[in-house]
C-alpha atoms as an extended CHARMM CRD file, in Angstrom:
* protein
*
       273  EXT
         1         1  UNK       CA             14.8170000000       -2.4980000000       -3.0650000000  PROA      1               0.0000000000
         2         2  UNK       CA             15.5620000000        1.1490000000       -2.4290000000  PROA      2               0.0000000000
         3         3  UNK       CA             13.4960000000        2.8890000000        0.2460000000  PROA      3               0.0000000000
         4         4  UNK       CA             12.1620000000        5.3340000000       -2.3470000000  PROA      4               0.0000000000
         5         5  UNK       CA             10.1490000000        2.4960000000       -3.8640000000  PROA      5               0.0000000000
         6         6  UNK       CA              7.6530000000        2.9850000000       -1.0750000000  PROA      6               0.0000000000
         7         7  UNK       CA              6.8340000000        6.3630000000       -2.6540000000  PROA      7               0.0000000000
         8         8  UNK       CA              5.6210000000        4.5120000000       -5.7100000000  PROA      8               0.0000000000
         9         9  UNK       CA              2.1720000000        5.3050000000       -7.0830000000  PROA      9               0.0000000000
        10        10  UNK       CA              0.4670000000        2.3140000000       -8.7030000000  PROA      10              0.0000000000
        11        11  UNK       CA             -2.5260000000        2.7350000000      -11.0490000000  PROA      11              0.0000000000
        12        12  UNK       CA             -4.3700000000       -0.3330000000      -12.3540000000  PROA      12              0.0000000000
        13        13  UNK       CA             -5.5960000000        0.1790000000      -15.8750000000  PROA      13              0.0000000000
        14        14  UNK       CA             -9.0900000000       -1.3280000000      -15.6570000000  PROA      14              0.0000000000
        15        15  UNK       CA            -10.1270000000       -1.4190000000      -12.0100000000  PROA      15              0.0000000000
        16        16  UNK       CA             -8.9990000000        2.1550000000      -11.3120000000  PROA      16              0.0000000000
        17        17  UNK       CA             -7.5140000000        0.9550000000       -8.0440000000  PROA      17              0.0000000000
        18        18  UNK       CA             -4.6700000000        3.2410000000       -7.1340000000  PROA      18              0.0000000000
        19        19  UNK       CA             -2.1380000000        3.1820000000       -4.3520000000  PROA      19              0.0000000000
        20        20  UNK       CA             -0.1050000000        6.1150000000       -3.2800000000  PROA      20              0.0000000000
        21        21  UNK       CA              2.5530000000        6.6610000000       -0.6970000000  PROA      21              0.0000000000
        22        22  UNK       CA              4.0520000000        9.4120000000        1.4040000000  PROA      22              0.0000000000
        23        23  UNK       CA              4.5390000000       13.2270000000        1.8830000000  PROA      23              0.0000000000
        24        24  UNK       CA              5.7060000000       16.4720000000        3.8440000000  PROA      24              0.0000000000
        25        25  UNK       CA              5.3940000000       20.0510000000        5.0230000000  PROA      25              0.0000000000
        26        26  UNK       CA              8.0450000000       22.3430000000        6.4760000000  PROA      26              0.0000000000
        27        27  UNK       CA              8.0260000000       22.5690000000       10.2510000000  PROA      27              0.0000000000
        28        28  UNK       CA              9.6960000000       24.8020000000       12.7670000000  PROA      28              0.0000000000
        29        29  UNK       CA             10.2470000000       23.7920000000       16.3460000000  PROA      29              0.0000000000
        30        30  UNK       CA             12.7820000000       22.9200000000       19.0000000000  PROA      30              0.0000000000
        31        31  UNK       CA             15.4260000000       20.4130000000       17.9860000000  PROA      31              0.0000000000
        32        32  UNK       CA             15.1850000000       17.2670000000       20.1080000000  PROA      32              0.0000000000
        33        33  UNK       CA             18.5320000000       16.7200000000       21.8950000000  PROA      33              0.0000000000
        34        34  UNK       CA             18.1940000000       12.9270000000       22.2000000000  PROA      34              0.0000000000
        35        35  UNK       CA             16.8890000000       12.4260000000       18.6630000000  PROA      35              0.0000000000
        36        36  UNK       CA             18.9830000000        9.3150000000       17.9590000000  PROA      36              0.0000000000
        37        37  UNK       CA             17.5310000000        7.5190000000       20.9820000000  PROA      37              0.0000000000
        38        38  UNK       CA             13.9660000000        8.5170000000       20.1110000000  PROA      38              0.0000000000
        39        39  UNK       CA             14.2830000000        7.4130000000       16.4980000000  PROA      39              0.0000000000
        40        40  UNK       CA             15.7760000000        4.0910000000       17.5860000000  PROA      40              0.0000000000
        41        41  UNK       CA             12.7610000000        3.6290000000       19.9040000000  PROA      41              0.0000000000
        42        42  UNK       CA             10.4000000000        4.5380000000       17.0730000000  PROA      42              0.0000000000
        43        43  UNK       CA             11.9640000000        1.9350000000       14.7800000000  PROA      43              0.0000000000
        44        44  UNK       CA             11.4090000000       -0.7000000000       17.4790000000  PROA      44              0.0000000000
        45        45  UNK       CA              7.8020000000        0.3760000000       18.1450000000  PROA      45              0.0000000000
        46        46  UNK       CA              6.4240000000       -0.8970000000       14.8150000000  PROA      46              0.0000000000
        47        47  UNK       CA              5.6520000000       -4.4470000000       13.7740000000  PROA      47              0.0000000000
        48        48  UNK       CA              8.2880000000       -5.8360000000       11.3860000000  PROA      48              0.0000000000
        49        49  UNK       CA              7.8870000000       -9.0770000000        9.4720000000  PROA      49              0.0000000000
        50        50  UNK       CA             11.5830000000       -9.1420000000        8.6580000000  PROA      50              0.0000000000
        51        51  UNK       CA             12.4340000000       -8.9300000000       12.3620000000  PROA      51              0.0000000000
        52        52  UNK       CA             10.1290000000      -11.9160000000       12.8960000000  PROA      52              0.0000000000
        53        53  UNK       CA             11.9070000000      -14.0250000000       10.3140000000  PROA      53              0.0000000000
        54        54  UNK       CA              9.8470000000      -13.6260000000        7.1410000000  PROA      54              0.0000000000
        55        55  UNK       CA             11.8800000000      -14.0640000000        3.9690000000  PROA      55              0.0000000000
        56        56  UNK       CA              9.1210000000      -14.5350000000        1.3730000000  PROA      56              0.0000000000
        57        57  UNK       CA              5.5140000000      -15.5540000000        0.8610000000  PROA      57              0.0000000000
        58        58  UNK       CA              2.9860000000      -16.5120000000       -1.7970000000  PROA      58              0.0000000000
        59        59  UNK       CA             -0.8130000000      -16.2290000000       -1.6370000000  PROA      59              0.0000000000
        60        60  UNK       CA             -3.8990000000      -16.5000000000       -3.8080000000  PROA      60              0.0000000000
        61        61  UNK       CA             -5.7830000000      -13.2420000000       -4.3970000000  PROA      61              0.0000000000
        62        62  UNK       CA             -9.4930000000      -13.1150000000       -5.2280000000  PROA      62              0.0000000000
        63        63  UNK       CA            -11.1130000000       -9.8330000000       -6.3190000000  PROA      63              0.0000000000
        64        64  UNK       CA            -14.7620000000       -9.3210000000       -5.3840000000  PROA      64              0.0000000000
        65        65  UNK       CA            -15.9900000000       -8.8600000000       -8.9370000000  PROA      65              0.0000000000
        66        66  UNK       CA            -19.5880000000       -8.3270000000       -7.8460000000  PROA      66              0.0000000000
        67        67  UNK       CA            -18.4360000000       -5.2270000000       -6.0080000000  PROA      67              0.0000000000
        68        68  UNK       CA            -16.4460000000       -4.0010000000       -9.0110000000  PROA      68              0.0000000000
        69        69  UNK       CA            -19.3960000000       -4.5860000000      -11.3700000000  PROA      69              0.0000000000
        70        70  UNK       CA            -22.1850000000       -3.4120000000       -9.0510000000  PROA      70              0.0000000000
        71        71  UNK       CA            -23.3320000000       -0.7030000000      -11.4980000000  PROA      71              0.0000000000
        72        72  UNK       CA            -23.4370000000       -3.1890000000      -14.3990000000  PROA      72              0.0000000000
        73        73  UNK       CA            -25.3370000000       -5.6850000000      -12.2390000000  PROA      73              0.0000000000
        74        74  UNK       CA            -27.9590000000       -3.0310000000      -11.5390000000  PROA      74              0.0000000000
        75        75  UNK       CA            -28.3010000000       -1.9150000000      -15.1600000000  PROA      75              0.0000000000
        76        76  UNK       CA            -27.7100000000       -5.1550000000      -17.1000000000  PROA      76              0.0000000000
        77        77  UNK       CA            -28.0600000000       -8.2830000000      -14.9170000000  PROA      77              0.0000000000
        78        78  UNK       CA            -27.7470000000      -10.7330000000      -17.8030000000  PROA      78              0.0000000000
        79        79  UNK       CA            -24.6010000000       -9.0960000000      -19.1520000000  PROA      79              0.0000000000
        80        80  UNK       CA            -23.1480000000       -8.8880000000      -15.6620000000  PROA      80              0.0000000000
        81        81  UNK       CA            -23.7840000000      -12.5990000000      -15.0630000000  PROA      81              0.0000000000
        82        82  UNK       CA            -21.8260000000      -13.5240000000      -18.1850000000  PROA      82              0.0000000000
        83        83  UNK       CA            -19.0040000000      -11.1700000000      -17.2250000000  PROA      83              0.0000000000
        84        84  UNK       CA            -18.8620000000      -12.5350000000      -13.6710000000  PROA      84              0.0000000000
        85        85  UNK       CA            -18.6180000000      -16.1010000000      -14.9460000000  PROA      85              0.0000000000
        86        86  UNK       CA            -15.5320000000      -15.2190000000      -16.9800000000  PROA      86              0.0000000000
        87        87  UNK       CA            -13.9600000000      -13.0320000000      -14.3010000000  PROA      87              0.0000000000
        88        88  UNK       CA            -14.3950000000      -15.6180000000      -11.5550000000  PROA      88              0.0000000000
        89        89  UNK       CA            -12.4780000000      -18.0230000000      -13.7800000000  PROA      89              0.0000000000
        90        90  UNK       CA             -9.3320000000      -15.8840000000      -13.4300000000  PROA      90              0.0000000000
        91        91  UNK       CA             -7.0470000000      -16.9720000000      -10.5790000000  PROA      91              0.0000000000
        92        92  UNK       CA             -4.3720000000      -14.6030000000       -9.2840000000  PROA      92              0.0000000000
        93        93  UNK       CA             -1.2990000000      -15.3500000000       -7.1880000000  PROA      93              0.0000000000
        94        94  UNK       CA              0.9460000000      -12.7740000000       -5.5360000000  PROA      94              0.0000000000
        95        95  UNK       CA              4.4350000000      -13.5180000000       -4.2510000000  PROA      95              0.0000000000
        96        96  UNK       CA              6.8210000000      -11.3490000000       -2.2610000000  PROA      96              0.0000000000
        97        97  UNK       CA             10.4770000000      -12.2650000000       -2.5710000000  PROA      97              0.0000000000
        98        98  UNK       CA             13.4770000000      -11.8750000000       -0.2580000000  PROA      98              0.0000000000
        99        99  UNK       CA             14.2810000000       -8.4520000000       -1.7710000000  PROA      99              0.0000000000
       100       100  UNK       CA             10.7240000000       -7.2180000000       -1.1540000000  PROA      100             0.0000000000
       101       101  UNK       CA              9.8360000000       -7.3110000000       -4.8560000000  PROA      101             0.0000000000
       102       102  UNK       CA              6.2780000000       -8.3800000000       -5.6560000000  PROA      102             0.0000000000
       103       103  UNK       CA              5.3110000000      -10.6500000000       -8.5510000000  PROA      103             0.0000000000
       104       104  UNK       CA              1.7370000000      -11.2460000000       -9.7270000000  PROA      104             0.0000000000
       105       105  UNK       CA              0.8090000000      -14.2670000000      -11.8420000000  PROA      105             0.0000000000
       106       106  UNK       CA             -2.5040000000      -15.5810000000      -13.1400000000  PROA      106             0.0000000000
       107       107  UNK       CA             -4.2250000000      -18.4450000000      -14.8850000000  PROA      107             0.0000000000
       108       108  UNK       CA             -7.6120000000      -18.6380000000      -16.5770000000  PROA      108             0.0000000000
       109       109  UNK       CA            -10.1380000000      -21.4730000000      -16.5740000000  PROA      109             0.0000000000
       110       110  UNK       CA            -11.1010000000      -20.4470000000      -20.1100000000  PROA      110             0.0000000000
       111       111  UNK       CA             -8.8390000000      -18.4560000000      -22.4130000000  PROA      111             0.0000000000
       112       112  UNK       CA            -10.8270000000      -15.8820000000      -24.4430000000  PROA      112             0.0000000000
       113       113  UNK       CA            -10.6560000000      -16.1750000000      -28.2060000000  PROA      113             0.0000000000
       114       114  UNK       CA            -12.3230000000      -12.9210000000      -29.2910000000  PROA      114             0.0000000000
       115       115  UNK       CA             -9.9870000000       -9.9460000000      -29.7430000000  PROA      115             0.0000000000
       116       116  UNK       CA            -12.0700000000       -7.6470000000      -27.5270000000  PROA      116             0.0000000000
       117       117  UNK       CA            -12.1880000000      -10.1880000000      -24.7020000000  PROA      117             0.0000000000
       118       118  UNK       CA             -8.4350000000      -10.8150000000      -25.0020000000  PROA      118             0.0000000000
       119       119  UNK       CA             -7.7860000000       -7.0990000000      -24.7170000000  PROA      119             0.0000000000
       120       120  UNK       CA            -10.0490000000       -6.8530000000      -21.6720000000  PROA      120             0.0000000000
       121       121  UNK       CA             -8.2800000000       -9.7350000000      -19.9340000000  PROA      121             0.0000000000
       122       122  UNK       CA             -4.8850000000       -8.1820000000      -20.7070000000  PROA      122             0.0000000000
       123       123  UNK       CA             -6.0000000000       -4.9180000000      -19.0860000000  PROA      123             0.0000000000
       124       124  UNK       CA             -7.2750000000       -6.7850000000      -16.0250000000  PROA      124             0.0000000000
       125       125  UNK       CA             -3.9720000000       -8.6430000000      -15.6290000000  PROA      125             0.0000000000
       126       126  UNK       CA             -2.0060000000       -5.4040000000      -15.9450000000  PROA      126             0.0000000000
       127       127  UNK       CA             -4.3470000000       -3.6650000000      -13.5130000000  PROA      127             0.0000000000
       128       128  UNK       CA             -4.0190000000       -6.3580000000      -10.8630000000  PROA      128             0.0000000000
       129       129  UNK       CA             -0.2400000000       -6.3620000000      -11.1790000000  PROA      129             0.0000000000
       130       130  UNK       CA             -0.0930000000       -2.5920000000      -10.6880000000  PROA      130             0.0000000000
       131       131  UNK       CA             -2.6480000000       -2.6470000000       -7.8650000000  PROA      131             0.0000000000
       132       132  UNK       CA             -0.8680000000       -5.3200000000       -5.8440000000  PROA      132             0.0000000000
       133       133  UNK       CA              2.6310000000       -3.9760000000       -6.4980000000  PROA      133             0.0000000000
       134       134  UNK       CA              1.4680000000       -0.4920000000       -5.5360000000  PROA      134             0.0000000000
       135       135  UNK       CA             -0.2440000000       -1.6930000000       -2.3770000000  PROA      135             0.0000000000
       136       136  UNK       CA              2.7500000000       -3.6830000000       -1.1690000000  PROA      136             0.0000000000
       137       137  UNK       CA              5.0730000000       -0.7540000000       -1.9090000000  PROA      137             0.0000000000
       138       138  UNK       CA              2.9580000000        1.3260000000        0.4860000000  PROA      138             0.0000000000
       139       139  UNK       CA              2.5130000000       -1.5300000000        2.9720000000  PROA      139             0.0000000000
       140       140  UNK       CA              6.1440000000       -2.6850000000        3.1540000000  PROA      140             0.0000000000
       141       141  UNK       CA              7.6960000000        0.1890000000        5.1650000000  PROA      141             0.0000000000
       142       142  UNK       CA              5.0610000000       -0.1920000000        7.8840000000  PROA      142             0.0000000000
       143       143  UNK       CA              4.9450000000       -3.9900000000        7.9990000000  PROA      143             0.0000000000
       144       144  UNK       CA              8.0190000000       -5.4530000000        6.3400000000  PROA      144             0.0000000000
       145       145  UNK       CA             10.8720000000       -3.0910000000        7.1920000000  PROA      145             0.0000000000
       146       146  UNK       CA             10.5540000000        0.3610000000        8.8570000000  PROA      146             0.0000000000
       147       147  UNK       CA              8.8680000000        3.7030000000        8.0710000000  PROA      147             0.0000000000
       148       148  UNK       CA             11.8760000000        5.5620000000        9.5340000000  PROA      148             0.0000000000
       149       149  UNK       CA             15.4090000000        6.2650000000        8.3190000000  PROA      149             0.0000000000
       150       150  UNK       CA             18.3800000000        4.8460000000       10.1670000000  PROA      150             0.0000000000
       151       151  UNK       CA             18.9020000000        6.3540000000       13.6230000000  PROA      151             0.0000000000
       152       152  UNK       CA             22.4980000000        7.0100000000       12.5200000000  PROA      152             0.0000000000
       153       153  UNK       CA             21.4120000000        8.7530000000        9.3150000000  PROA      153             0.0000000000
       154       154  UNK       CA             20.9650000000       12.3840000000        8.2710000000  PROA      154             0.0000000000
       155       155  UNK       CA             17.6430000000       13.7890000000        9.4920000000  PROA      155             0.0000000000
       156       156  UNK       CA             16.0560000000       16.4530000000       11.6890000000  PROA      156             0.0000000000
       157       157  UNK       CA             13.7720000000       15.6640000000       14.6200000000  PROA      157             0.0000000000
       158       158  UNK       CA             11.8960000000       18.5490000000       16.2110000000  PROA      158             0.0000000000
       159       159  UNK       CA              9.2170000000       18.9700000000       18.8470000000  PROA      159             0.0000000000
       160       160  UNK       CA              6.2860000000       20.9760000000       17.4960000000  PROA      160             0.0000000000
       161       161  UNK       CA              3.0010000000       21.4670000000       19.3590000000  PROA      161             0.0000000000
       162       162  UNK       CA              3.4510000000       18.3620000000       21.5290000000  PROA      162             0.0000000000
       163       163  UNK       CA              4.3740000000       16.2200000000       18.5290000000  PROA      163             0.0000000000
       164       164  UNK       CA              7.5770000000       14.9990000000       16.9530000000  PROA      164             0.0000000000
       165       165  UNK       CA              8.2560000000       16.1340000000       13.4060000000  PROA      165             0.0000000000
       166       166  UNK       CA             10.8560000000       14.1400000000       11.4830000000  PROA      166             0.0000000000
       167       167  UNK       CA             12.2240000000       15.4250000000        8.1780000000  PROA      167             0.0000000000
       168       168  UNK       CA             14.8460000000       14.0650000000        5.7810000000  PROA      168             0.0000000000
       169       169  UNK       CA             15.6420000000       13.6040000000        2.0950000000  PROA      169             0.0000000000
       170       170  UNK       CA             15.4570000000       10.5490000000       -0.1590000000  PROA      170             0.0000000000
       171       171  UNK       CA             17.0060000000       11.4470000000       -3.4960000000  PROA      171             0.0000000000
       172       172  UNK       CA             15.1930000000       14.5570000000       -4.7280000000  PROA      172             0.0000000000
       173       173  UNK       CA             12.1650000000       13.9530000000       -2.4740000000  PROA      173             0.0000000000
       174       174  UNK       CA             11.6650000000       15.7620000000        0.8430000000  PROA      174             0.0000000000
       175       175  UNK       CA              9.9170000000       13.5550000000        3.3950000000  PROA      175             0.0000000000
       176       176  UNK       CA              8.3240000000       14.6530000000        6.6600000000  PROA      176             0.0000000000
       177       177  UNK       CA              6.6730000000       12.5110000000        9.3090000000  PROA      177             0.0000000000
       178       178  UNK       CA              4.4480000000       13.7280000000       12.1330000000  PROA      178             0.0000000000
       179       179  UNK       CA              4.0550000000       11.4390000000       15.1460000000  PROA      179             0.0000000000
       180       180  UNK       CA              2.8070000000       11.6250000000       18.6970000000  PROA      180             0.0000000000
       181       181  UNK       CA              4.9880000000       11.4840000000       21.7960000000  PROA      181             0.0000000000
       182       182  UNK       CA              3.8890000000        7.8210000000       21.9260000000  PROA      182             0.0000000000
       183       183  UNK       CA              5.6190000000        7.4070000000       18.5360000000  PROA      183             0.0000000000
       184       184  UNK       CA              2.3800000000        6.8100000000       16.5920000000  PROA      184             0.0000000000
       185       185  UNK       CA              2.6690000000        8.1790000000       13.0380000000  PROA      185             0.0000000000
       186       186  UNK       CA             -0.2800000000       10.4060000000       12.1060000000  PROA      186             0.0000000000
       187       187  UNK       CA              0.9040000000       11.6840000000        8.7350000000  PROA      187             0.0000000000
       188       188  UNK       CA              3.7160000000       11.3850000000        6.2210000000  PROA      188             0.0000000000
       189       189  UNK       CA              4.1630000000       13.8790000000        3.4100000000  PROA      189             0.0000000000
       190       190  UNK       CA              6.4170000000       13.8670000000        0.3830000000  PROA      190             0.0000000000
       191       191  UNK       CA              7.3020000000       16.7670000000       -1.8740000000  PROA      191             0.0000000000
       192       192  UNK       CA              9.1680000000       16.0500000000       -5.0930000000  PROA      192             0.0000000000
       193       193  UNK       CA              9.5990000000       17.7380000000       -8.4830000000  PROA      193             0.0000000000
       194       194  UNK       CA              6.9790000000       15.4450000000      -10.0580000000  PROA      194             0.0000000000
       195       195  UNK       CA              4.3810000000       14.8850000000       -7.3170000000  PROA      195             0.0000000000
       196       196  UNK       CA              3.1580000000       15.7870000000       -3.8400000000  PROA      196             0.0000000000
       197       197  UNK       CA              1.4820000000       13.1360000000       -1.7190000000  PROA      197             0.0000000000
       198       198  UNK       CA              0.1960000000       12.4980000000        1.7800000000  PROA      198             0.0000000000
       199       199  UNK       CA             -0.5630000000        9.3120000000        3.6760000000  PROA      199             0.0000000000
       200       200  UNK       CA             -2.3400000000        9.1110000000        7.0220000000  PROA      200             0.0000000000
       201       201  UNK       CA             -1.8240000000        5.5720000000        8.3600000000  PROA      201             0.0000000000
       202       202  UNK       CA             -3.9890000000        3.8360000000       10.9410000000  PROA      202             0.0000000000
       203       203  UNK       CA             -2.6010000000        1.3160000000       13.4080000000  PROA      203             0.0000000000
       204       204  UNK       CA             -3.7330000000       -1.2820000000       15.9070000000  PROA      204             0.0000000000
       205       205  UNK       CA             -1.5920000000       -1.6630000000       18.9980000000  PROA      205             0.0000000000
       206       206  UNK       CA             -0.2540000000       -5.1910000000       19.4820000000  PROA      206             0.0000000000
       207       207  UNK       CA              2.2230000000       -6.8640000000       21.8040000000  PROA      207             0.0000000000
       208       208  UNK       CA              4.6660000000       -6.9680000000       18.8650000000  PROA      208             0.0000000000
       209       209  UNK       CA              4.3170000000       -3.3170000000       17.8740000000  PROA      209             0.0000000000
       210       210  UNK       CA              2.0170000000       -1.0140000000       15.9180000000  PROA      210             0.0000000000
       211       211  UNK       CA              0.2170000000       -2.9710000000       13.1960000000  PROA      211             0.0000000000
       212       212  UNK       CA             -0.9750000000       -1.2550000000       10.0030000000  PROA      212             0.0000000000
       213       213  UNK       CA             -4.7680000000       -1.6220000000        9.5690000000  PROA      213             0.0000000000
       214       214  UNK       CA             -5.4800000000        1.0660000000        6.9880000000  PROA      214             0.0000000000
       215       215  UNK       CA             -4.6000000000        4.4420000000        5.5420000000  PROA      215             0.0000000000
       216       216  UNK       CA             -5.9400000000        7.4420000000        3.6950000000  PROA      216             0.0000000000
       217       217  UNK       CA             -3.8760000000        9.0190000000        0.9520000000  PROA      217             0.0000000000
       218       218  UNK       CA             -3.8630000000       11.8180000000       -1.5810000000  PROA      218             0.0000000000
       219       219  UNK       CA             -1.6260000000       12.1530000000       -4.6140000000  PROA      219             0.0000000000
       220       220  UNK       CA             -1.2090000000       15.1320000000       -6.9200000000  PROA      220             0.0000000000
       221       221  UNK       CA              1.0650000000       14.9740000000       -9.9420000000  PROA      221             0.0000000000
       222       222  UNK       CA              2.7930000000       18.2950000000      -10.5670000000  PROA      222             0.0000000000
       223       223  UNK       CA              3.5640000000       17.6500000000      -14.2310000000  PROA      223             0.0000000000
       224       224  UNK       CA              1.0150000000       15.1220000000      -15.5330000000  PROA      224             0.0000000000
       225       225  UNK       CA             -1.8910000000       16.5410000000      -13.5020000000  PROA      225             0.0000000000
       226       226  UNK       CA             -2.9420000000       13.1740000000      -12.0190000000  PROA      226             0.0000000000
       227       227  UNK       CA             -5.1310000000       13.5090000000       -8.9190000000  PROA      227             0.0000000000
       228       228  UNK       CA             -5.9790000000       10.5730000000       -6.6610000000  PROA      228             0.0000000000
       229       229  UNK       CA             -7.6420000000       10.0280000000       -3.2990000000  PROA      229             0.0000000000
       230       230  UNK       CA             -7.5630000000        6.6260000000       -1.6410000000  PROA      230             0.0000000000
       231       231  UNK       CA             -9.0480000000        4.9470000000        1.4340000000  PROA      231             0.0000000000
       232       232  UNK       CA             -7.7020000000        1.5100000000        2.3780000000  PROA      232             0.0000000000
       233       233  UNK       CA             -8.8250000000       -0.8190000000        5.1540000000  PROA      233             0.0000000000
       234       234  UNK       CA             -6.6920000000       -3.8810000000        5.8980000000  PROA      234             0.0000000000
       235       235  UNK       CA             -7.9690000000       -6.9580000000        7.7130000000  PROA      235             0.0000000000
       236       236  UNK       CA             -4.9840000000       -8.9820000000        8.9260000000  PROA      236             0.0000000000
       237       237  UNK       CA             -4.7190000000      -12.6750000000        9.7640000000  PROA      237             0.0000000000
       238       238  UNK       CA             -2.1580000000      -14.8460000000       11.5160000000  PROA      238             0.0000000000
       239       239  UNK       CA             -0.1810000000      -17.1360000000        9.2100000000  PROA      239             0.0000000000
       240       240  UNK       CA              2.6940000000      -19.1510000000       10.6750000000  PROA      240             0.0000000000
       241       241  UNK       CA              2.6910000000      -16.7610000000       13.6690000000  PROA      241             0.0000000000
       242       242  UNK       CA              2.9840000000      -13.7580000000       11.3060000000  PROA      242             0.0000000000
       243       243  UNK       CA              0.4800000000      -10.9760000000       10.6000000000  PROA      243             0.0000000000
       244       244  UNK       CA             -0.3810000000      -10.8790000000        6.8800000000  PROA      244             0.0000000000
       245       245  UNK       CA             -3.2780000000       -9.3630000000        4.9050000000  PROA      245             0.0000000000
       246       246  UNK       CA             -6.5310000000      -11.3300000000        4.6890000000  PROA      246             0.0000000000
       247       247  UNK       CA             -8.7290000000       -8.7020000000        3.0500000000  PROA      247             0.0000000000
       248       248  UNK       CA             -8.2870000000       -5.2600000000        1.4990000000  PROA      248             0.0000000000
       249       249  UNK       CA            -11.0880000000       -2.7700000000        0.9620000000  PROA      249             0.0000000000
       250       250  UNK       CA            -10.1000000000        0.0580000000       -1.3590000000  PROA      250             0.0000000000
       251       251  UNK       CA            -12.1630000000        3.0110000000       -2.4740000000  PROA      251             0.0000000000
       252       252  UNK       CA            -11.5370000000        6.5430000000       -3.6290000000  PROA      252             0.0000000000
       253       253  UNK       CA            -11.2730000000        8.4630000000       -6.8750000000  PROA      253             0.0000000000
       254       254  UNK       CA             -8.9200000000        8.7870000000       -9.8200000000  PROA      254             0.0000000000
       255       255  UNK       CA             -9.2840000000       12.0630000000      -11.7330000000  PROA      255             0.0000000000
       256       256  UNK       CA            -12.6710000000       12.4570000000       -9.9670000000  PROA      256             0.0000000000
       257       257  UNK       CA            -13.8420000000        9.0270000000      -11.1970000000  PROA      257             0.0000000000
       258       258  UNK       CA            -14.8240000000        6.8490000000       -8.1970000000  PROA      258             0.0000000000
       259       259  UNK       CA            -13.7040000000        3.2530000000       -7.6630000000  PROA      259             0.0000000000
       260       260  UNK       CA            -14.5300000000        0.6380000000       -5.0360000000  PROA      260             0.0000000000
       261       261  UNK       CA            -13.0880000000       -2.8500000000       -4.7390000000  PROA      261             0.0000000000
       262       262  UNK       CA            -12.2140000000       -5.6770000000       -2.3820000000  PROA      262             0.0000000000
       263       263  UNK       CA             -9.3880000000       -8.2560000000       -2.5030000000  PROA      263             0.0000000000
       264       264  UNK       CA             -9.1830000000      -11.4240000000       -0.3940000000  PROA      264             0.0000000000
       265       265  UNK       CA             -5.8980000000      -13.2850000000        0.2760000000  PROA      265             0.0000000000
       266       266  UNK       CA             -5.8050000000      -17.0260000000        1.0230000000  PROA      266             0.0000000000
       267       267  UNK       CA             -3.6600000000      -20.1840000000        0.8750000000  PROA      267             0.0000000000
       268       268  UNK       CA             -0.4640000000      -18.5340000000        2.0380000000  PROA      268             0.0000000000
       269       269  UNK       CA              2.8600000000      -20.2920000000        1.6290000000  PROA      269             0.0000000000
       270       270  UNK       CA              5.4070000000      -18.6820000000        3.9510000000  PROA      270             0.0000000000
       271       271  UNK       CA              9.1790000000      -19.0380000000        4.1880000000  PROA      271             0.0000000000
       272       272  UNK       CA             11.0680000000      -17.9200000000        7.3010000000  PROA      272             0.0000000000
       273       273  UNK       CA             14.6720000000      -17.7580000000        8.4000000000  PROA      273             0.0000000000
């Protein structure tokens, strides 16, 4: 998987759960003379599942449909009860392969027969696939691989107002990262011909490196006019001595339409080197 995949913006069709990635602003400061050493230290400062032997995993994913349908529950309890019964009969599985690619599968306790219900289920399946693929594209650089380019690569590292500012190119996208002198990333920005986006990650400090526990993001399409804000909180759990998601809380807005949802991960199957 190319590193630019972590700039991917995923938009589920039905649940309006969107996941953005990174961004940038021009900076001007003093070039850091030992930039290669600092970047190498930064790469080592973050938790990496690959470094800890993970090759692939599979897990069950359960949406909190009551949270998704809270407005319907308030306005039409009987209709919501029928909808919840059908939705809770859908079982999702997510798998992450050796290449980092994510696959989402599902099965239903009862297959709908009416055309409208079939269409609704199809939209839900598509939405979950986009939501999970989009989330893991944003999650992977912080948890699976690294949010930094190679220390031997082409980049600029400057000291600006007691911070480090890292800037480099990925294809036609300009990427800039702001981080503290303790190497904690506060913001990543991306400017490209088709979109501008910003992510502000949040970390917990662990003995094995900085662990992603959430982020805030904004995305603005320059051609299609798509506007998204997103707030994500990640509750991690230990599985086979590895830190993997247990629960995601996602809320924000897509084109000024709010969304709010929760996903729970369970029954992990993990493969390691």
